[in-house]
CHARMM-style PDB file with segment names, atoms N, HN, CA, C and O in Angstrom:
ATOM      1  N   MET     1    -121.691 -72.516-111.113  1.00  0.00      PROA
ATOM      2  CA  MET     1    -122.365 -74.079-111.309  1.00  0.00      PROA
ATOM      3  C   MET     1    -121.636 -74.797-112.171  1.00  0.00      PROA
ATOM      4  O   MET     1    -121.226 -75.932-111.930  1.00  0.00      PROA
ATOM      5  N   LYS     2    -121.329 -73.828-113.786  1.00  0.00      PROA
ATOM      6  HN  LYS     2    -121.662 -72.905-113.981  1.00  0.00      PROA
ATOM      7  CA  LYS     2    -120.488 -74.561-114.427  1.00  0.00      PROA
ATOM      8  C   LYS     2    -119.396 -75.667-113.993  1.00  0.00      PROA
ATOM      9  O   LYS     2    -119.365 -76.869-114.254  1.00  0.00      PROA
ATOM     10  N   ALA     3    -118.320 -74.695-113.083  1.00  0.00      PROA
ATOM     11  HN  ALA     3    -118.344 -73.718-112.870  1.00  0.00      PROA
ATOM     12  CA  ALA     3    -117.287 -74.893-112.310  1.00  0.00      PROA
ATOM     13  C   ALA     3    -117.359 -76.081-111.742  1.00  0.00      PROA
ATOM     14  O   ALA     3    -116.390 -76.839-111.776  1.00  0.00      PROA
ATOM     15  N   LYS     4    -118.414 -76.385-111.191  1.00  0.00      PROA
ATOM     16  HN  LYS     4    -119.201 -75.769-111.163  1.00  0.00      PROA
ATOM     17  CA  LYS     4    -118.961 -77.019-109.996  1.00  0.00      PROA
ATOM     18  C   LYS     4    -118.531 -78.694-110.919  1.00  0.00      PROA
ATOM     19  O   LYS     4    -117.580 -79.464-110.784  1.00  0.00      PROA
ATOM     20  N   MET     5    -119.858 -78.719-111.922  1.00  0.00      PROA
ATOM     21  HN  MET     5    -120.631 -78.094-112.032  1.00  0.00      PROA
ATOM     22  CA  MET     5    -120.041 -79.684-113.163  1.00  0.00      PROA
ATOM     23  C   MET     5    -119.262 -80.579-113.796  1.00  0.00      PROA
ATOM     24  O   MET     5    -119.477 -81.776-113.986  1.00  0.00      PROA
ATOM     25  N   SER     6    -117.753 -79.495-114.308  1.00  0.00      PROA
ATOM     26  HN  SER     6    -117.578 -78.523-114.153  1.00  0.00      PROA
ATOM     27  CA  SER     6    -117.051 -79.938-114.667  1.00  0.00      PROA
ATOM     28  C   SER     6    -115.939 -80.209-113.957  1.00  0.00      PROA
ATOM     29  O   SER     6    -115.053 -80.785-114.588  1.00  0.00      PROA
ATOM     30  N   ASN     7    -115.623 -79.836-112.258  1.00  0.00      PROA
ATOM     31  HN  ASN     7    -116.342 -79.368-111.745  1.00  0.00      PROA
ATOM     32  CA  ASN     7    -114.435 -80.801-111.560  1.00  0.00      PROA
ATOM     33  C   ASN     7    -115.495 -81.711-111.307  1.00  0.00      PROA
ATOM     34  O   ASN     7    -114.751 -82.684-111.181  1.00  0.00      PROA
ATOM     35  N   ASP     8    -116.590 -82.172-111.137  1.00  0.00      PROA
ATOM     36  HN  ASP     8    -117.194 -81.381-111.239  1.00  0.00      PROA
ATOM     37  CA  ASP     8    -117.416 -83.370-110.932  1.00  0.00      PROA
ATOM     38  C   ASP     8    -116.849 -84.685-112.102  1.00  0.00      PROA
ATOM     39  O   ASP     8    -116.518 -85.859-111.937  1.00  0.00      PROA
ATOM     40  N   ILE     9    -116.939 -83.854-113.210  1.00  0.00      PROA
ATOM     41  HN  ILE     9    -117.208 -82.900-113.344  1.00  0.00      PROA
ATOM     42  CA  ILE     9    -117.303 -85.461-113.859  1.00  0.00      PROA
ATOM     43  C   ILE     9    -114.901 -85.364-114.714  1.00  0.00      PROA
ATOM     44  O   ILE     9    -114.323 -86.251-115.342  1.00  0.00      PROA
ATOM     45  N   ARG    10    -114.497 -84.368-114.404  1.00  0.00      PROA
ATOM     46  HN  ARG    10    -114.967 -83.647-113.894  1.00  0.00      PROA
ATOM     47  CA  ARG    10    -112.391 -84.749-113.851  1.00  0.00      PROA
ATOM     48  C   ARG    10    -112.546 -85.733-112.781  1.00  0.00      PROA
ATOM     49  O   ARG    10    -112.217 -86.911-112.921  1.00  0.00      PROA
ATOM     50  N   GLN    11    -113.155 -85.143-111.488  1.00  0.00      PROA
ATOM     51  HN  GLN    11    -113.423 -84.186-111.375  1.00  0.00      PROA
ATOM     52  CA  GLN    11    -112.927 -86.909-111.045  1.00  0.00      PROA
ATOM     53  C   GLN    11    -113.319 -88.309-111.031  1.00  0.00      PROA
ATOM     54  O   GLN    11    -112.793 -89.313-110.550  1.00  0.00      PROA
ATOM     55  N   SER    12    -115.014 -87.979-112.077  1.00  0.00      PROA
ATOM     56  HN  SER    12    -115.441 -87.164-112.467  1.00  0.00      PROA
ATOM     57  CA  SER    12    -115.694 -89.676-112.333  1.00  0.00      PROA
ATOM     58  C   SER    12    -114.432 -89.552-113.618  1.00  0.00      PROA
ATOM     59  O   SER    12    -114.199 -89.859-112.448  1.00  0.00      PROA
ATOM     60  N   ILE    13    -113.582 -89.455-114.545  1.00  0.00      PROA
ATOM     61  HN  ILE    13    -113.771 -89.205-115.495  1.00  0.00      PROA
ATOM     62  CA  ILE    13    -112.799 -89.348-115.835  1.00  0.00      PROA
ATOM     63  C   ILE    13    -111.368 -89.509-114.344  1.00  0.00      PROA
ATOM     64  O   ILE    13    -110.627 -88.885-115.103  1.00  0.00      PROA
ATOM     65  N   VAL    14    -110.877 -89.647-113.654  1.00  0.00      PROA
ATOM     66  HN  VAL    14    -111.479 -90.154-113.038  1.00  0.00      PROA
ATOM     67  CA  VAL    14    -109.732 -90.032-112.872  1.00  0.00      PROA
ATOM     68  C   VAL    14    -110.666 -91.332-112.315  1.00  0.00      PROA
ATOM     69  O   VAL    14    -110.674 -92.291-113.087  1.00  0.00      PROA
ATOM     70  N   ALA    15    -111.362 -91.466-111.215  1.00  0.00      PROA
ATOM     71  HN  ALA    15    -111.355 -90.688-110.587  1.00  0.00      PROA
ATOM     72  CA  ALA    15    -111.747 -92.241-110.523  1.00  0.00      PROA
ATOM     73  C   ALA    15    -112.318 -93.810-112.071  1.00  0.00      PROA
ATOM     74  O   ALA    15    -112.009 -94.982-111.853  1.00  0.00      PROA
ATOM     75  N   ALA    16    -112.931 -93.494-113.116  1.00  0.00      PROA
ATOM     76  HN  ALA    16    -113.182 -92.542-113.293  1.00  0.00      PROA
ATOM     77  CA  ALA    16    -113.030 -94.576-114.001  1.00  0.00      PROA
ATOM     78  C   ALA    16    -111.404 -95.046-114.522  1.00  0.00      PROA
ATOM     79  O   ALA    16    -111.172 -96.243-114.690  1.00  0.00      PROA
ATOM     80  N   THR    17    -110.598 -94.271-114.698  1.00  0.00      PROA
ATOM     81  HN  THR    17    -110.787 -93.299-114.563  1.00  0.00      PROA
ATOM     82  CA  THR    17    -109.183 -94.092-114.964  1.00  0.00      PROA
ATOM     83  C   THR    17    -108.685 -95.410-114.334  1.00  0.00      PROA
ATOM     84  O   THR    17    -108.212 -96.352-114.970  1.00  0.00      PROA
ATOM     85  N   ILE    18    -108.837 -95.356-113.146  1.00  0.00      PROA
ATOM     86  HN  ILE    18    -109.221 -94.591-112.630  1.00  0.00      PROA
ATOM     87  CA  ILE    18    -107.790 -95.554-111.889  1.00  0.00      PROA
ATOM     88  C   ILE    18    -108.456 -97.194-111.928  1.00  0.00      PROA
ATOM     89  O   ILE    18    -107.794 -98.218-112.095  1.00  0.00      PROA
ATOM     90  N   GLU    19    -109.887 -97.107-111.732  1.00  0.00      PROA
ATOM     91  HN  GLU    19    -110.425 -96.275-111.597  1.00  0.00      PROA
ATOM     92  CA  GLU    19    -109.975 -98.266-111.954  1.00  0.00      PROA
ATOM     93  C   GLU    19    -110.277 -99.502-113.425  1.00  0.00      PROA
ATOM     94  O   GLU    19    -110.632-100.679-113.364  1.00  0.00      PROA
ATOM     95  N   LYS    20    -110.069 -98.931-114.234  1.00  0.00      PROA
ATOM     96  HN  LYS    20    -109.780 -97.974-114.283  1.00  0.00      PROA
ATOM     97  CA  LYS    20    -109.971 -98.624-115.104  1.00  0.00      PROA
ATOM     98  C   LYS    20    -108.057-100.295-114.843  1.00  0.00      PROA
ATOM     99  O   LYS    20    -107.920-101.518-114.830  1.00  0.00      PROA
ATOM    100  N   TYR    21    -107.420 -99.372-114.750  1.00  0.00      PROA
ATOM    101  HN  TYR    21    -107.532 -98.378-114.761  1.00  0.00      PROA
ATOM    102  CA  TYR    21    -106.197-100.397-114.479  1.00  0.00      PROA
ATOM    103  C   TYR    21    -105.345-100.794-113.397  1.00  0.00      PROA
ATOM    104  O   TYR    21    -104.169-101.134-113.266  1.00  0.00      PROA
ATOM    105  N   ARG    22    -106.881-100.547-112.287  1.00  0.00      PROA
ATOM    106  HN  ARG    22    -107.836-100.271-112.394  1.00  0.00      PROA
ATOM    107  CA  ARG    22    -106.727-101.656-110.943  1.00  0.00      PROA
ATOM    108  C   ARG    22    -105.898-102.693-110.772  1.00  0.00      PROA
ATOM    109  O   ARG    22    -105.215-103.197-109.881  1.00  0.00      PROA
ATOM    110  N   HSD    23    -106.321-102.953-112.546  1.00  0.00      PROA
ATOM    111  HN  HSD    23    -106.876-102.543-113.270  1.00  0.00      PROA
ATOM    112  CA  HSD    23    -106.459-105.008-112.215  1.00  0.00      PROA
ATOM    113  C   HSD    23    -104.687-105.360-112.945  1.00  0.00      PROA
ATOM    114  O   HSD    23    -104.215-106.452-113.261  1.00  0.00      PROA
ATOM    115  N   ILE    24    -104.061-104.006-113.022  1.00  0.00      PROA
ATOM    116  HN  ILE    24    -104.445-103.119-112.765  1.00  0.00      PROA
ATOM    117  CA  ILE    24    -102.700-104.844-113.590  1.00  0.00      PROA
ATOM    118  C   ILE    24    -102.142-104.312-112.383  1.00  0.00      PROA
ATOM    119  O   ILE    24    -102.286-103.170-112.822  1.00  0.00      PROA
ATOM    120  N   GLY    25    -101.715-104.146-111.434  1.00  0.00      PROA
ATOM    121  HN  GLY    25    -101.599-105.073-111.078  1.00  0.00      PROA
ATOM    122  CA  GLY    25    -101.077-104.805-109.504  1.00  0.00      PROA
ATOM    123  C   GLY    25    -101.025-103.439-108.945  1.00  0.00      PROA
ATOM    124  O   GLY    25    -101.690-102.498-109.378  1.00  0.00      PROA
ATOM    125  N   ASP    26    -100.148-103.383-107.899  1.00  0.00      PROA
ATOM    126  HN  ASP    26     -99.608-104.147-107.547  1.00  0.00      PROA
ATOM    127  CA  ASP    26    -100.278-102.288-106.982  1.00  0.00      PROA
ATOM    128  C   ASP    26     -99.498-101.772-107.574  1.00  0.00      PROA
ATOM    129  O   ASP    26     -99.800-100.594-107.762  1.00  0.00      PROA
ATOM    130  N   LYS    27     -98.590-102.054-107.997  1.00  0.00      PROA
ATOM    131  HN  LYS    27     -98.345-103.011-107.844  1.00  0.00      PROA
ATOM    132  CA  LYS    27     -96.976-100.609-108.393  1.00  0.00      PROA
ATOM    133  C   LYS    27     -97.659 -99.663-110.024  1.00  0.00      PROA
ATOM    134  O   LYS    27     -97.435 -98.497-110.351  1.00  0.00      PROA
ATOM    135  N   SER    28     -98.286-100.444-110.560  1.00  0.00      PROA
ATOM    136  HN  SER    28     -98.468-101.390-110.294  1.00  0.00      PROA
ATOM    137  CA  SER    28     -99.813 -99.904-111.819  1.00  0.00      PROA
ATOM    138  C   SER    28    -100.323 -98.614-110.861  1.00  0.00      PROA
ATOM    139  O   SER    28     -99.971 -97.437-110.941  1.00  0.00      PROA
ATOM    140  N   ASP    29    -101.144 -99.156-110.056  1.00  0.00      PROA
ATOM    141  HN  ASP    29    -101.430-100.112-109.991  1.00  0.00      PROA
ATOM    142  CA  ASP    29    -101.985 -98.549-109.380  1.00  0.00      PROA
ATOM    143  C   ASP    29    -101.755 -97.046-108.852  1.00  0.00      PROA
ATOM    144  O   ASP    29    -102.513 -96.100-108.644  1.00  0.00      PROA
ATOM    145  N   ILE    30    -100.678 -97.204-108.758  1.00  0.00      PROA
ATOM    146  HN  ILE    30    -100.062 -97.973-108.928  1.00  0.00      PROA
ATOM    147  CA  ILE    30    -100.141 -95.823-108.075  1.00  0.00      PROA
ATOM    148  C   ILE    30     -99.368 -95.062-108.946  1.00  0.00      PROA
ATOM    149  O   ILE    30     -98.830 -93.962-108.821  1.00  0.00      PROA
ATOM    150  N   VAL    31     -99.419 -95.822-109.801  1.00  0.00      PROA
ATOM    151  HN  VAL    31     -99.856 -96.715-109.902  1.00  0.00      PROA
ATOM    152  CA  VAL    31     -99.006 -94.622-111.039  1.00  0.00      PROA
ATOM    153  C   VAL    31     -99.445 -93.576-111.622  1.00  0.00      PROA
ATOM    154  O   VAL    31     -99.192 -92.377-111.740  1.00  0.00      PROA
ATOM    155  N   VAL    32    -100.842 -95.071-112.261  1.00  0.00      PROA
ATOM    156  HN  VAL    32    -101.048 -96.045-112.165  1.00  0.00      PROA
ATOM    157  CA  VAL    32    -102.162 -94.783-112.398  1.00  0.00      PROA
ATOM    158  C   VAL    32    -102.533 -93.450-111.147  1.00  0.00      PROA
ATOM    159  O   VAL    32    -102.918 -92.346-111.530  1.00  0.00      PROA
ATOM    160  N   ARG    33    -102.406 -93.672-110.137  1.00  0.00      PROA
ATOM    161  HN  ARG    33    -102.093 -94.570-109.826  1.00  0.00      PROA
ATOM    162  CA  ARG    33    -103.216 -92.454-109.485  1.00  0.00      PROA
ATOM    163  C   ARG    33    -102.466 -91.439-109.632  1.00  0.00      PROA
ATOM    164  O   ARG    33    -102.964 -90.313-109.655  1.00  0.00      PROA
ATOM    165  N   THR    34    -101.276 -91.615-109.748  1.00  0.00      PROA
ATOM    166  HN  THR    34    -100.871 -92.530-109.730  1.00  0.00      PROA
ATOM    167  CA  THR    34    -100.210 -90.589-109.448  1.00  0.00      PROA
ATOM    168  C   THR    34    -100.424 -89.607-111.042  1.00  0.00      PROA
ATOM    169  O   THR    34    -100.579 -88.403-110.837  1.00  0.00      PROA
ATOM    170  N   TYR    35    -100.434 -89.920-112.111  1.00  0.00      PROA
ATOM    171  HN  TYR    35    -100.308 -90.898-112.278  1.00  0.00      PROA
ATOM    172  CA  TYR    35    -101.024 -90.352-113.512  1.00  0.00      PROA
ATOM    173  C   TYR    35    -102.272 -89.391-113.185  1.00  0.00      PROA
ATOM    174  O   TYR    35    -102.171 -88.412-113.925  1.00  0.00      PROA
ATOM    175  N   ALA    36    -102.995 -89.326-112.663  1.00  0.00      PROA
ATOM    176  HN  ALA    36    -103.077 -90.120-112.062  1.00  0.00      PROA
ATOM    177  CA  ALA    36    -103.931 -88.931-113.781  1.00  0.00      PROA
ATOM    178  C   ALA    36    -104.518 -88.005-111.670  1.00  0.00      PROA
ATOM    179  O   ALA    36    -105.468 -87.225-111.743  1.00  0.00      PROA
ATOM    180  N   GLN    37    -104.132 -88.138-110.754  1.00  0.00      PROA
ATOM    181  HN  GLN    37    -103.360 -88.771-110.695  1.00  0.00      PROA
ATOM    182  CA  GLN    37    -103.890 -86.832-110.035  1.00  0.00      PROA
ATOM    183  C   GLN    37    -103.123 -85.339-110.925  1.00  0.00      PROA
ATOM    184  O   GLN    37    -103.725 -84.283-111.118  1.00  0.00      PROA
ATOM    185  N   LYS    38    -102.145 -85.539-111.218  1.00  0.00      PROA
ATOM    186  HN  LYS    38    -101.656 -86.397-111.061  1.00  0.00      PROA
ATOM    187  CA  LYS    38    -101.616 -85.261-112.521  1.00  0.00      PROA
ATOM    188  C   LYS    38    -101.999 -84.364-112.610  1.00  0.00      PROA
ATOM    189  O   LYS    38    -102.042 -83.299-111.994  1.00  0.00      PROA
ATOM    190  N   GLU    39    -102.394 -84.868-113.627  1.00  0.00      PROA
ATOM    191  HN  GLU    39    -102.359 -85.733-114.128  1.00  0.00      PROA
ATOM    192  CA  GLU    39    -103.930 -84.602-115.106  1.00  0.00      PROA
ATOM    193  C   GLU    39    -105.418 -83.627-114.265  1.00  0.00      PROA
ATOM    194  O   GLU    39    -106.157 -82.832-114.847  1.00  0.00      PROA
ATOM    195  N   PHE    40    -105.480 -84.008-112.872  1.00  0.00      PROA
ATOM    196  HN  PHE    40    -104.879 -84.653-112.399  1.00  0.00      PROA
ATOM    197  CA  PHE    40    -107.153 -83.656-112.366  1.00  0.00      PROA
ATOM    198  C   PHE    40    -106.250 -81.830-111.904  1.00  0.00      PROA
ATOM    199  O   PHE    40    -106.786 -80.722-111.938  1.00  0.00      PROA
ATOM    200  N   GLU    41    -104.722 -82.195-111.500  1.00  0.00      PROA
ATOM    201  HN  GLU    41    -104.287 -83.095-111.472  1.00  0.00      PROA
ATOM    202  CA  GLU    41    -104.393 -80.630-110.956  1.00  0.00      PROA
ATOM    203  C   GLU    41    -103.952 -79.781-112.216  1.00  0.00      PROA
ATOM    204  O   GLU    41    -103.562 -78.615-112.147  1.00  0.00      PROA
ATOM    205  N   LYS    42    -104.054 -80.446-113.254  1.00  0.00      PROA
ATOM    206  HN  LYS    42    -104.370 -81.393-113.310  1.00  0.00      PROA
ATOM    207  CA  LYS    42    -103.307 -79.732-114.140  1.00  0.00      PROA
ATOM    208  C   LYS    42    -104.539 -79.103-115.197  1.00  0.00      PROA
ATOM    209  O   LYS    42    -104.396 -78.212-116.035  1.00  0.00      PROA
ATOM    210  N   LYS    43    -105.620 -79.773-114.907  1.00  0.00      PROA
ATOM    211  HN  LYS    43    -105.736 -80.497-114.227  1.00  0.00      PROA
ATOM    212  CA  LYS    43    -107.230 -79.452-115.281  1.00  0.00      PROA
ATOM    213  C   LYS    43    -107.690 -78.169-114.446  1.00  0.00      PROA
ATOM    214  O   LYS    43    -108.436 -77.296-114.889  1.00  0.00      PROA
ATOM    215  N   ASN    44    -107.169 -78.193-113.262  1.00  0.00      PROA
ATOM    216  HN  ASN    44    -106.564 -78.902-112.902  1.00  0.00      PROA
ATOM    217  CA  ASN    44    -107.981 -77.509-112.160  1.00  0.00      PROA
ATOM    218  C   ASN    44    -106.993 -76.126-112.468  1.00  0.00      PROA
ATOM    219  O   ASN    44    -107.537 -75.048-112.713  1.00  0.00      PROA
ATOM    220  N   GLU    45    -105.904 -76.222-112.443  1.00  0.00      PROA
ATOM    221  HN  GLU    45    -105.463 -77.097-112.244  1.00  0.00      PROA
ATOM    222  CA  GLU    45    -104.663 -74.651-112.981  1.00  0.00      PROA
ATOM    223  C   GLU    45    -105.584 -74.094-114.374  1.00  0.00      PROA
ATOM    224  O   GLU    45    -106.230 -73.046-114.380  1.00  0.00      PROA
ATOM    225  N   GLU    46    -105.482 -74.973-115.430  1.00  0.00      PROA
ATOM    226  HN  GLU    46    -104.958 -75.825-115.425  1.00  0.00      PROA
ATOM    227  CA  GLU    46    -106.304 -74.514-116.613  1.00  0.00      PROA
ATOM    228  C   GLU    46    -107.822 -73.795-116.678  1.00  0.00      PROA
ATOM    229  O   GLU    46    -108.339 -73.062-117.520  1.00  0.00      PROA
ATOM    230  N   GLN    47    -108.373 -74.428-115.199  1.00  0.00      PROA
ATOM    231  HN  GLN    47    -107.953 -75.024-114.515  1.00  0.00      PROA
ATOM    232  CA  GLN    47    -109.409 -74.054-115.736  1.00  0.00      PROA
ATOM    233  C   GLN    47    -109.089 -72.453-114.473  1.00  0.00      PROA
ATOM    234  O   GLN    47    -109.835 -71.479-114.573  1.00  0.00      PROA
ATOM    235  N   ASP    48    -108.367 -72.463-113.812  1.00  0.00      PROA
ATOM    236  HN  ASP    48    -107.761 -73.254-113.730  1.00  0.00      PROA
ATOM    237  CA  ASP    48    -107.904 -71.323-112.907  1.00  0.00      PROA
ATOM    238  C   ASP    48    -107.696 -69.950-113.287  1.00  0.00      PROA
ATOM    239  O   ASP    48    -108.294 -68.927-112.954  1.00  0.00      PROA
ATOM    240  N   LEU    49    -106.218 -70.249-114.453  1.00  0.00      PROA
ATOM    241  HN  LEU    49    -105.732 -71.080-114.724  1.00  0.00      PROA
ATOM    242  CA  LEU    49    -106.429 -69.753-115.494  1.00  0.00      PROA
ATOM    243  C   LEU    49    -107.453 -69.076-116.237  1.00  0.00      PROA
ATOM    244  O   LEU    49    -107.496 -67.846-116.214  1.00  0.00      PROA
ATOM    245  N   MET    50    -108.174 -69.663-116.810  1.00  0.00      PROA
ATOM    246  HN  MET    50    -108.139 -70.662-116.828  1.00  0.00      PROA
ATOM    247  CA  MET    50    -109.132 -69.663-117.782  1.00  0.00      PROA
ATOM    248  C   MET    50    -110.110 -68.259-117.281  1.00  0.00      PROA
ATOM    249  O   MET    50    -110.303 -67.241-117.946  1.00  0.00      PROA
ATOM    250  N   GLN    51    -110.690 -68.608-115.769  1.00  0.00      PROA
ATOM    251  HN  GLN    51    -110.533 -69.435-115.229  1.00  0.00      PROA
ATOM    252  CA  GLN    51    -111.584 -67.925-114.844  1.00  0.00      PROA
ATOM    253  C   GLN    51    -110.782 -66.923-114.920  1.00  0.00      PROA
ATOM    254  O   GLN    51    -111.336 -65.992-115.505  1.00  0.00      PROA
ATOM    255  N   ILE    52    -109.165 -66.557-114.423  1.00  0.00      PROA
ATOM    256  HN  ILE    52    -108.715 -67.313-113.948  1.00  0.00      PROA
ATOM    257  CA  ILE    52    -108.470 -65.295-114.370  1.00  0.00      PROA
ATOM    258  C   ILE    52    -108.853 -64.633-115.711  1.00  0.00      PROA
ATOM    259  O   ILE    52    -108.898 -63.412-115.855  1.00  0.00      PROA
ATOM    260  N   LEU    53    -109.035 -65.230-116.356  1.00  0.00      PROA
ATOM    261  HN  LEU    53    -108.999 -66.222-116.238  1.00  0.00      PROA
ATOM    262  CA  LEU    53    -108.962 -64.446-117.702  1.00  0.00      PROA
ATOM    263  C   LEU    53    -110.020 -63.316-118.777  1.00  0.00      PROA
ATOM    264  O   LEU    53    -109.888 -62.253-119.384  1.00  0.00      PROA
ATOM    265  N   GLU    54    -111.430 -64.686-118.437  1.00  0.00      PROA
ATOM    266  HN  GLU    54    -111.538 -65.549-117.943  1.00  0.00      PROA
ATOM    267  CA  GLU    54    -112.555 -63.551-118.167  1.00  0.00      PROA
ATOM    268  C   GLU    54    -112.958 -62.606-117.099  1.00  0.00      PROA
ATOM    269  O   GLU    54    -113.628 -61.590-117.287  1.00  0.00      PROA
ATOM    270  N   ASN    55    -112.478 -63.036-115.922  1.00  0.00      PROA
ATOM    271  HN  ASN    55    -111.934 -63.861-115.769  1.00  0.00      PROA
ATOM    272  CA  ASN    55    -112.652 -61.622-114.976  1.00  0.00      PROA
ATOM    273  C   ASN    55    -111.975 -60.329-115.855  1.00  0.00      PROA
ATOM    274  O   ASN    55    -112.619 -59.305-116.084  1.00  0.00      PROA
ATOM    275  N   LYS    56    -110.463 -60.556-116.346  1.00  0.00      PROA
ATOM    276  HN  LYS    56    -109.940 -61.388-116.160  1.00  0.00      PROA
ATOM    277  CA  LYS    56    -109.755 -59.281-116.753  1.00  0.00      PROA
ATOM    278  C   LYS    56    -111.080 -59.200-117.758  1.00  0.00      PROA
ATOM    279  O   LYS    56    -112.064 -58.581-117.352  1.00  0.00      PROA
ATOM    280  N   LYS    57    -111.100 -59.767-118.941  1.00  0.00      PROA
ATOM    281  HN  LYS    57    -110.300 -60.270-119.270  1.00  0.00      PROA
ATOM    282  CA  LYS    57    -112.010 -59.500-120.281  1.00  0.00      PROA
ATOM    283  C   LYS    57    -113.129 -58.383-119.409  1.00  0.00      PROA
ATOM    284  O   LYS    57    -113.254 -57.181-119.646  1.00  0.00      PROA
ATOM    285  N   GLU    58    -113.891 -59.214-118.321  1.00  0.00      PROA
ATOM    286  HN  GLU    58    -113.790 -60.190-118.129  1.00  0.00      PROA
ATOM    287  CA  GLU    58    -115.249 -58.559-117.894  1.00  0.00      PROA
ATOM    288  C   GLU    58    -115.143 -57.086-117.730  1.00  0.00      PROA
ATOM    289  O   GLU    58    -115.998 -56.240-117.988  1.00  0.00      PROA
ATOM    290  N   GLU    59    -113.221 -56.833-116.968  1.00  0.00      PROA
ATOM    291  HN  GLU    59    -112.527 -57.521-116.758  1.00  0.00      PROA
ATOM    292  CA  GLU    59    -113.147 -55.763-116.136  1.00  0.00      PROA
ATOM    293  C   GLU    59    -112.714 -55.046-117.376  1.00  0.00      PROA
ATOM    294  O   GLU    59    -113.356 -53.997-117.440  1.00  0.00      PROA
ATOM    295  N   GLU    60    -112.155 -55.131-118.066  1.00  0.00      PROA
ATOM    296  HN  GLU    60    -111.634 -55.983-118.014  1.00  0.00      PROA
ATOM    297  CA  GLU    60    -112.190 -53.786-119.025  1.00  0.00      PROA
ATOM    298  C   GLU    60    -113.036 -53.733-119.996  1.00  0.00      PROA
ATOM    299  O   GLU    60    -112.923 -52.655-120.582  1.00  0.00      PROA
ATOM    300  N   LEU    61    -113.879 -54.438-120.466  1.00  0.00      PROA
ATOM    301  HN  LEU    61    -113.971 -55.313-119.990  1.00  0.00      PROA
ATOM    302  CA  LEU    61    -115.339 -54.571-121.368  1.00  0.00      PROA
ATOM    303  C   LEU    61    -116.238 -53.101-120.145  1.00  0.00      PROA
ATOM    304  O   LEU    61    -116.657 -52.036-120.597  1.00  0.00      PROA
ATOM    305  N   ILE    62    -116.309 -53.524-118.597  1.00  0.00      PROA
ATOM    306  HN  ILE    62    -115.969 -54.389-118.230  1.00  0.00      PROA
ATOM    307  CA  ILE    62    -116.837 -52.578-117.566  1.00  0.00      PROA
ATOM    308  C   ILE    62    -115.698 -51.136-117.653  1.00  0.00      PROA
ATOM    309  O   ILE    62    -116.004 -49.943-117.644  1.00  0.00      PROA
ATOM    310  N   LYS    63    -114.807 -51.547-117.706  1.00  0.00      PROA
ATOM    311  HN  LYS    63    -114.559 -52.515-117.713  1.00  0.00      PROA
ATOM    312  CA  LYS    63    -114.137 -50.147-117.437  1.00  0.00      PROA
ATOM    313  C   LYS    63    -114.175 -49.029-119.473  1.00  0.00      PROA
ATOM    314  O   LYS    63    -113.807 -47.900-119.799  1.00  0.00      PROA
ATOM    315  N   LYS    64    -114.764 -50.101-120.179  1.00  0.00      PROA
ATOM    316  HN  LYS    64    -115.064 -51.018-119.914  1.00  0.00      PROA
ATOM    317  CA  LYS    64    -114.957 -49.408-121.338  1.00  0.00      PROA
ATOM    318  C   LYS    64    -116.358 -48.741-121.207  1.00  0.00      PROA
ATOM    319  O   LYS    64    -116.440 -47.691-121.845  1.00  0.00      PROA
ATOM    320  N   GLU    65    -117.478 -49.107-120.528  1.00  0.00      PROA
ATOM    321  HN  GLU    65    -117.411 -49.960-120.010  1.00  0.00      PROA
ATOM    322  CA  GLU    65    -118.548 -48.515-120.575  1.00  0.00      PROA
ATOM    323  C   GLU    65    -119.090 -47.626-119.790  1.00  0.00      PROA
ATOM    324  O   GLU    65    -120.185 -47.071-119.711  1.00  0.00      PROA
ATOM    325  N   LEU    66    -117.791 -47.599-119.052  1.00  0.00      PROA
ATOM    326  HN  LEU    66    -116.901 -48.051-119.116  1.00  0.00      PROA
ATOM    327  CA  LEU    66    -117.532 -46.658-117.899  1.00  0.00      PROA
ATOM    328  C   LEU    66    -117.197 -44.987-118.362  1.00  0.00      PROA
ATOM    329  O   LEU    66    -117.754 -43.990-117.903  1.00  0.00      PROA
ATOM    330  N   ASN    67    -116.087 -45.036-119.436  1.00  0.00      PROA
ATOM    331  HN  ASN    67    -115.634 -45.846-119.808  1.00  0.00      PROA
ATOM    332  CA  ASN    67    -115.616 -44.663-119.584  1.00  0.00      PROA
ATOM    333  C   ASN    67    -116.214 -43.433-121.237  1.00  0.00      PROA
ATOM    334  OT1 ASN    67    -115.431 -42.605-121.705  1.00  0.00      PROA
TER     335      ASN     67
END
């Protein structure tokens, strides 16, 4: 649920950024879209890494409890 909400927020930010710079022209719009998409992908990668770290921490806690 938290990841879905975070993803929805990022998509809204990307859409707002594109809309904000749309009046500049077609070439600029493409640049803004590319930049926004790269930022979106970067955030997704960061979120994936954070989830991996959280999972590893949980695994370590479980191992400690079992020992």
